[in-house]
C-alpha positions as a Markdown table, in Angstrom:
| # | Residue | x | y | z |
|---|---|---|---|---|
| 1 | Trp | 108.8 | 71.7 | 133.4 |
| 2 | His | 106.9 | 68.7 | 135.4 |
| 3 | Pro | 103.6 | 68.9 | 137.6 |
| 4 | Ala | 106.0 | 67.1 | 140.3 |
| 5 | Arg | 107.9 | 70.6 | 140.8 |
| 6 | Leu | 104.2 | 72.5 | 142.2 |
| 7 | Ser | 104.6 | 70.1 | 145.7 |
| 8 | Ser | 107.3 | 73.0 | 147.0 |
| 9 | Ala | 106.9 | 70.9 | 150.5 |
| 10 | Ala | 107.4 | 67.8 | 149.0 |
| 11 | Pro | 109.6 | 65.7 | 151.3 |
| 12 | Thr | 113.3 | 65.7 | 150.9 |
| 13 | Gly | 116.1 | 62.1 | 150.7 |
| 14 | Arg | 116.1 | 59.8 | 149.0 |
| 15 | Val | 113.2 | 57.0 | 150.2 |
| 16 | His | 112.8 | 53.3 | 150.1 |
| 17 | Ala | 110.3 | 53.0 | 147.2 |
| 18 | Ala | 107.9 | 49.8 | 149.4 |
| 19 | Ser | 107.9 | 53.3 | 151.7 |
| 20 | Met | 106.3 | 55.4 | 148.9 |
| 21 | Leu | 102.7 | 55.1 | 150.0 |
| 22 | Ala | 103.4 | 55.2 | 153.4 |
| 23 | Met | 104.4 | 59.4 | 152.7 |
| 24 | Pro | 102.2 | 62.2 | 153.2 |
| 25 | Gln | 100.7 | 63.5 | 150.4 |
| 26 | His | 99.9 | 67.0 | 149.0 |
| 27 | Leu | 95.9 | 67.7 | 148.9 |
| 28 | Tyr | 94.3 | 69.9 | 146.5 |
| 29 | Ile | 90.6 | 70.5 | 146.9 |
| 30 | Leu | 89.4 | 71.8 | 143.3 |
| 31 | Thr | 86.2 | 73.8 | 142.1 |
| 32 | Gly | 85.3 | 73.6 | 138.9 |
| 33 | Ala | 87.2 | 70.7 | 137.2 |
| 34 | Ser | 85.3 | 69.4 | 134.8 |
| 35 | Arg | 86.1 | 71.0 | 132.1 |
| 36 | Gly | 88.1 | 74.5 | 131.1 |
| 37 | Met | 91.4 | 76.0 | 132.9 |
| 38 | Gly | 89.3 | 74.0 | 136.4 |
| 39 | Leu | 89.7 | 70.4 | 133.6 |
| 40 | Ala | 93.4 | 71.6 | 132.6 |
| 41 | Met | 94.4 | 72.3 | 136.4 |
| 42 | Ala | 92.8 | 68.7 | 137.5 |
| 43 | Gln | 94.9 | 67.3 | 134.6 |
| 44 | Gln | 98.3 | 69.1 | 135.4 |
| 45 | Leu | 97.6 | 68.1 | 139.5 |
| 46 | Leu | 97.6 | 64.4 | 139.0 |
| 47 | His | 100.9 | 62.2 | 139.5 |
| 48 | Ala | 102.4 | 60.7 | 142.0 |
| 49 | Gly | 102.5 | 62.5 | 145.3 |
| 50 | His | 99.5 | 64.2 | 145.4 |
| 51 | Ser | 95.3 | 63.5 | 146.2 |
| 52 | Leu | 93.0 | 65.7 | 144.5 |
| 53 | Leu | 89.6 | 66.2 | 145.1 |
| 54 | Cys | 87.2 | 67.6 | 142.3 |
| 55 | Ile | 83.9 | 69.5 | 143.2 |
| 56 | Ser | 82.0 | 69.9 | 139.9 |
| 57 | Arg | 78.0 | 69.6 | 138.7 |
| 58 | Gln | 79.7 | 67.0 | 137.2 |
| 59 | Thr | 82.5 | 63.7 | 137.0 |
| 60 | Asn | 85.2 | 64.0 | 134.1 |
| 61 | Gly | 85.5 | 60.6 | 132.5 |
| 62 | Glu | 89.4 | 61.7 | 131.3 |
| 63 | Leu | 90.5 | 62.5 | 134.9 |
| 64 | Thr | 89.2 | 59.0 | 136.5 |
| 65 | Ala | 91.4 | 57.7 | 133.2 |
| 66 | Leu | 94.4 | 59.6 | 133.7 |
| 67 | Ala | 94.6 | 58.8 | 137.9 |
| 68 | Ala | 95.2 | 55.0 | 137.0 |
| 69 | Thr | 97.6 | 55.9 | 135.1 |
| 70 | Ser | 99.3 | 58.8 | 136.8 |
| 71 | Gly | 100.0 | 57.5 | 140.5 |
| 72 | Ala | 97.4 | 60.2 | 142.0 |
| 73 | Gln | 94.9 | 59.6 | 144.5 |
| 74 | Leu | 91.3 | 61.0 | 142.7 |
| 75 | Thr | 88.0 | 62.1 | 144.3 |
| 76 | Gln | 85.7 | 63.7 | 142.7 |
| 77 | Trp | 82.0 | 64.8 | 143.8 |
| 78 | Ser | 79.6 | 65.7 | 141.0 |
| 79 | Gln | 78.0 | 68.7 | 144.2 |
| 80 | Asp | 75.5 | 71.7 | 142.5 |
| 81 | Leu | 78.0 | 74.8 | 143.8 |
| 82 | Ala | 75.1 | 77.1 | 143.6 |
| 83 | Gln | 74.5 | 74.9 | 147.3 |
| 84 | Gly | 77.3 | 76.5 | 148.8 |
| 85 | Val | 75.5 | 75.5 | 152.7 |
| 86 | Ala | 75.3 | 71.8 | 151.2 |
| 87 | Ala | 78.8 | 71.9 | 149.7 |
| 88 | Ser | 80.7 | 73.2 | 152.7 |
| 89 | Glu | 78.9 | 71.0 | 155.2 |
| 90 | Arg | 80.2 | 67.7 | 152.9 |
| 91 | Leu | 83.8 | 69.3 | 152.3 |
| 92 | Ala | 84.0 | 70.3 | 156.3 |
| 93 | Asn | 82.1 | 66.1 | 157.1 |
| 94 | Trp | 84.5 | 65.0 | 154.8 |
| 95 | Leu | 87.8 | 66.9 | 156.4 |
| 96 | Gly | 87.0 | 66.2 | 159.8 |
| 97 | Thr | 87.7 | 61.9 | 159.2 |
| 98 | Gln | 91.3 | 63.0 | 158.0 |
| 99 | Ala | 94.5 | 62.1 | 159.7 |
| 100 | Asp | 96.6 | 65.4 | 159.4 |
| 101 | Lys | 99.5 | 62.8 | 159.5 |
| 102 | Asp | 98.4 | 62.1 | 156.1 |
| 103 | Trp | 99.1 | 65.8 | 154.3 |
| 104 | Ala | 102.5 | 67.0 | 153.8 |
| 105 | Ser | 100.0 | 70.3 | 152.6 |
| 106 | Val | 96.7 | 71.1 | 152.1 |
| 107 | Thr | 95.3 | 73.9 | 149.6 |
| 108 | Leu | 91.7 | 74.7 | 148.4 |
| 109 | Ile | 91.3 | 76.2 | 144.5 |
| 110 | Asn | 87.9 | 78.0 | 144.1 |
| 111 | Asn | 88.1 | 77.7 | 141.0 |
| 112 | Ala | 84.3 | 77.4 | 139.4 |
| 113 | Gly | 82.4 | 80.5 | 138.0 |
| 114 | Val | 79.5 | 81.4 | 135.6 |
| 115 | Ile | 78.8 | 84.3 | 134.0 |
| 116 | Pro | 75.0 | 85.4 | 134.1 |
| 117 | Arg | 72.9 | 86.6 | 131.0 |
| 118 | Ile | 75.0 | 89.5 | 129.5 |
| 119 | Gly | 73.1 | 92.2 | 129.2 |
| 120 | Pro | 72.4 | 96.2 | 131.1 |
| 121 | Met | 71.3 | 95.7 | 134.8 |
| 122 | Ser | 67.8 | 96.5 | 133.6 |
| 123 | Gln | 67.5 | 93.8 | 131.7 |
| 124 | Ala | 69.0 | 91.7 | 134.5 |
| 125 | Asp | 66.5 | 88.8 | 135.1 |
| 126 | Ala | 67.0 | 88.1 | 139.3 |
| 127 | Ala | 67.2 | 83.9 | 139.3 |
| 128 | Asp | 70.2 | 84.2 | 136.9 |
| 129 | Leu | 71.8 | 86.9 | 138.8 |
| 130 | Gly | 71.9 | 85.4 | 142.0 |
| 131 | His | 73.1 | 82.0 | 141.0 |
| 132 | Ala | 76.1 | 83.9 | 139.3 |
| 133 | Leu | 76.7 | 84.5 | 142.7 |
| 134 | Arg | 76.1 | 82.0 | 144.8 |
| 135 | Val | 78.6 | 79.8 | 142.5 |
| 136 | Gly | 81.1 | 82.6 | 142.0 |
| 137 | Leu | 80.8 | 84.8 | 145.1 |
| 138 | Glu | 79.3 | 82.9 | 147.8 |
| 139 | Ala | 80.1 | 79.2 | 147.3 |
| 140 | Pro | 83.9 | 80.3 | 147.8 |
| 141 | Met | 83.6 | 81.9 | 150.8 |
| 142 | Gln | 81.5 | 78.7 | 152.6 |
| 143 | Leu | 83.8 | 76.6 | 151.6 |
| 144 | Thr | 87.0 | 78.8 | 152.1 |
| 145 | Ala | 85.4 | 79.0 | 155.4 |
| 146 | Ala | 84.9 | 75.3 | 156.3 |
| 147 | Phe | 88.3 | 74.0 | 154.9 |
| 148 | Leu | 89.9 | 76.7 | 157.6 |
| 149 | Ala | 88.3 | 75.9 | 160.3 |
| 150 | Ala | 88.6 | 71.8 | 159.7 |
| 151 | Thr | 92.8 | 72.5 | 159.4 |
| 152 | Asp | 93.4 | 74.9 | 161.6 |
| 153 | His | 95.0 | 72.5 | 164.2 |
| 154 | Trp | 96.8 | 70.7 | 161.2 |
| 155 | Gly | 100.6 | 72.1 | 161.4 |
| 156 | Met | 101.2 | 71.6 | 157.6 |
| 157 | Pro | 101.4 | 75.1 | 155.2 |
| 158 | Arg | 97.9 | 75.8 | 154.3 |
| 159 | Lys | 97.2 | 77.7 | 150.6 |
| 160 | Val | 94.2 | 78.6 | 149.2 |
| 161 | Leu | 93.5 | 80.3 | 146.0 |
| 162 | Asn | 90.9 | 82.1 | 144.6 |
| 163 | Ile | 90.7 | 82.4 | 141.2 |
| 164 | Ser | 89.1 | 86.0 | 140.4 |
| 165 | Ser | 89.5 | 88.1 | 137.2 |
| 166 | Gly | 90.3 | 91.5 | 135.6 |
| 167 | Leu | 86.6 | 92.0 | 135.2 |
| 168 | Gly | 86.7 | 92.1 | 139.0 |
| 169 | Arg | 89.0 | 95.0 | 139.5 |
| 170 | Arg | 87.8 | 97.3 | 135.7 |
| 171 | Ala | 84.2 | 97.7 | 135.7 |
| 172 | Met | 82.4 | 96.4 | 132.1 |
| 173 | Ala | 79.0 | 97.6 | 131.2 |
| 174 | Ser | 76.6 | 94.5 | 131.2 |
| 175 | Gln | 78.6 | 92.5 | 133.0 |
| 176 | Ala | 77.8 | 94.2 | 136.4 |
| 177 | Gly | 76.5 | 90.4 | 138.2 |
| 178 | Tyr | 80.4 | 88.8 | 137.0 |
| 179 | Cys | 82.3 | 91.6 | 138.0 |
| 180 | Ala | 80.3 | 91.9 | 141.5 |
| 181 | Ala | 81.4 | 88.4 | 142.5 |
| 182 | Lys | 85.3 | 88.6 | 141.3 |
| 183 | Ala | 85.3 | 92.4 | 143.1 |
| 184 | Gly | 83.9 | 90.6 | 146.0 |
| 185 | Met | 86.2 | 87.9 | 145.9 |
| 186 | Asp | 89.5 | 90.2 | 146.0 |
| 187 | His | 88.2 | 91.9 | 148.9 |
| 188 | Phe | 87.0 | 89.3 | 150.7 |
| 189 | Thr | 90.5 | 87.5 | 150.3 |
| 190 | Arg | 92.6 | 91.0 | 151.6 |
| 191 | Cys | 90.1 | 90.2 | 154.9 |
| 192 | Leu | 91.2 | 87.1 | 154.7 |
| 193 | Ala | 94.6 | 87.4 | 154.6 |
| 194 | Leu | 94.8 | 89.8 | 157.5 |
| 195 | Glu | 92.8 | 86.9 | 159.6 |
| 196 | Glu | 95.4 | 84.3 | 158.8 |
| 197 | Ala | 98.5 | 86.5 | 159.4 |
| 198 | Leu | 97.5 | 86.8 | 163.0 |
| 199 | Lys | 97.6 | 83.3 | 162.8 |
| 200 | Pro | 101.1 | 81.0 | 164.3 |
| 201 | Leu | 100.4 | 78.9 | 160.8 |
| 202 | Gly | 97.8 | 81.3 | 159.5 |
| 203 | Ala | 96.8 | 80.0 | 156.0 |
| 204 | Lys | 98.7 | 82.2 | 152.8 |
| 205 | Val | 95.3 | 82.9 | 151.0 |
| 206 | Cys | 95.5 | 85.2 | 147.0 |
| 207 | Ser | 92.6 | 86.2 | 144.4 |
| 208 | Leu | 95.2 | 85.2 | 141.8 |
| 209 | Ala | 93.6 | 86.6 | 137.7 |
| 210 | Pro | 94.7 | 84.0 | 135.8 |
| 211 | Gly | 94.6 | 86.0 | 132.0 |
| 212 | Val | 92.3 | 86.0 | 129.5 |
| 213 | Ile | 91.8 | 82.3 | 129.1 |
| 214 | Asp | 89.3 | 80.7 | 125.3 |
| 215 | Thr | 86.8 | 78.8 | 127.1 |
| 216 | Asp | 83.3 | 78.9 | 126.6 |
| 217 | Met | 83.2 | 82.1 | 128.8 |
| 218 | Gln | 84.9 | 84.0 | 126.1 |
| 219 | Val | 82.3 | 82.1 | 123.3 |
| 220 | Gln | 79.3 | 83.9 | 125.3 |
| 221 | Leu | 81.0 | 87.1 | 125.0 |
| 222 | Arg | 82.1 | 87.3 | 122.2 |
| 223 | Gly | 79.5 | 85.9 | 121.0 |
| 224 | Ser | 76.7 | 88.0 | 122.4 |
| 225 | Pro | 75.2 | 91.0 | 120.9 |
| 226 | Ser | 76.5 | 94.5 | 120.4 |
| 227 | Glu | 74.2 | 96.3 | 121.7 |
| 228 | Ala | 73.6 | 94.0 | 124.9 |
| 229 | Phe | 77.3 | 94.0 | 125.3 |
| 230 | Pro | 79.1 | 97.6 | 123.9 |
| 231 | Asp | 82.5 | 96.0 | 124.6 |
| 232 | Gln | 81.3 | 92.5 | 122.6 |
| 233 | Ser | 83.9 | 93.8 | 119.2 |
| 234 | Lys | 86.9 | 93.9 | 121.9 |
| 235 | Phe | 86.5 | 90.1 | 122.9 |
| 236 | Ala | 86.2 | 88.8 | 119.5 |
| 237 | Gln | 89.5 | 91.2 | 118.5 |
| 238 | Leu | 90.9 | 89.5 | 121.0 |
| 239 | Lys | 90.4 | 85.8 | 119.8 |
| 240 | Ala | 90.8 | 87.0 | 116.3 |
| 241 | Ser | 94.3 | 88.7 | 116.6 |
| 242 | Gly | 95.4 | 85.3 | 118.7 |
| 243 | Gln | 95.7 | 86.7 | 122.2 |
| 244 | Leu | 93.8 | 83.9 | 123.8 |
| 245 | Ser | 95.9 | 81.9 | 126.3 |
| 246 | Ser | 94.9 | 78.3 | 126.2 |
| 247 | Pro | 93.6 | 76.5 | 129.3 |
| 248 | Glu | 96.6 | 74.4 | 129.1 |
| 249 | Gln | 99.0 | 77.3 | 129.3 |
| 250 | Ala | 97.0 | 79.3 | 132.1 |
| 251 | Ala | 96.7 | 76.3 | 134.2 |
| 252 | Glu | 100.3 | 76.0 | 134.2 |
| 253 | Gln | 100.6 | 79.7 | 134.2 |
| 254 | Val | 97.8 | 79.7 | 137.8 |
| 255 | Leu | 99.9 | 76.7 | 139.6 |
| 256 | Arg | 103.5 | 78.1 | 139.1 |
| 257 | Phe | 102.4 | 81.3 | 141.0 |
| 258 | Leu | 100.6 | 78.3 | 143.7 |
| 259 | Ala | 104.5 | 76.8 | 144.0 |
| 260 | Arg | 106.1 | 80.3 | 144.5 |
| 261 | Ser | 107.5 | 80.8 | 147.5 |
| 262 | Asp | 105.9 | 83.9 | 148.6 |
| 263 | Phe | 102.3 | 83.1 | 147.6 |
| 264 | Gly | 99.5 | 84.8 | 149.8 |
| 265 | Gln | 102.4 | 88.0 | 150.4 |
| 266 | Thr | 100.5 | 90.2 | 147.9 |
| 267 | Pro | 96.5 | 89.0 | 148.6 |
| 268 | Val | 95.8 | 89.9 | 145.4 |
| 269 | Ala | 97.7 | 89.2 | 142.3 |
| 270 | Asp | 97.3 | 88.7 | 138.7 |
| 271 | Val | 99.2 | 86.2 | 137.2 |
| 272 | Arg | 100.5 | 88.9 | 134.5 |
| 273 | Ala | 102.3 | 91.5 | 136.5 |
């Protein structure tokens, strides 16, 4: 497998090498690209024929170096997604400067998310909860609204991929904030799918659970005190028994799903299904 196969809408036929630079690119907008599965997705998307806009709290020098040799176009924004209004306005303004003829397809991947402090709701910190919900649900909705409004008249394939979690579909004690954000993302995507289906060239959308991945989030979960997090031992066992996917493996599965011809037919899905 090679990442180039992700471009299901790639132009066909032989093209003289001198004209390659003028060919429409596949544009990907990815949040939370500086580490974990987001970084792995960014790395796998960086190849010729792709243009990648990464939106994260911090830029990543590794991506800059990779882009220099990959033939891809890379733009990185240092943007706090807890400030969703500013982020969505910035995206809307940037998309407004783009010529639709330059793009063969456009895709928004809402990947960024944070876990609020793990513990029962009776011990939750209001500011911490608010931050998690802004990053995990409010910003994806705002960015999606900006993305769809700016590209609604564009005639090429458009996709929105929301990275969800199994915890959005299964309740867990001491995880109310994270579970609520992901459940909200799932239901928001269901509503969005109904809206876009009414349009002749509506975007294809899906809220996708990527499986259980060995990231900093997992470190937080299995490192929590068991008295605050009743399921702590289950997450520790996942690591001990080798049941966690690497960020690279998870990114490959997610991007394969994104490239499927039936993407969007099911608005809420799981890569393990």
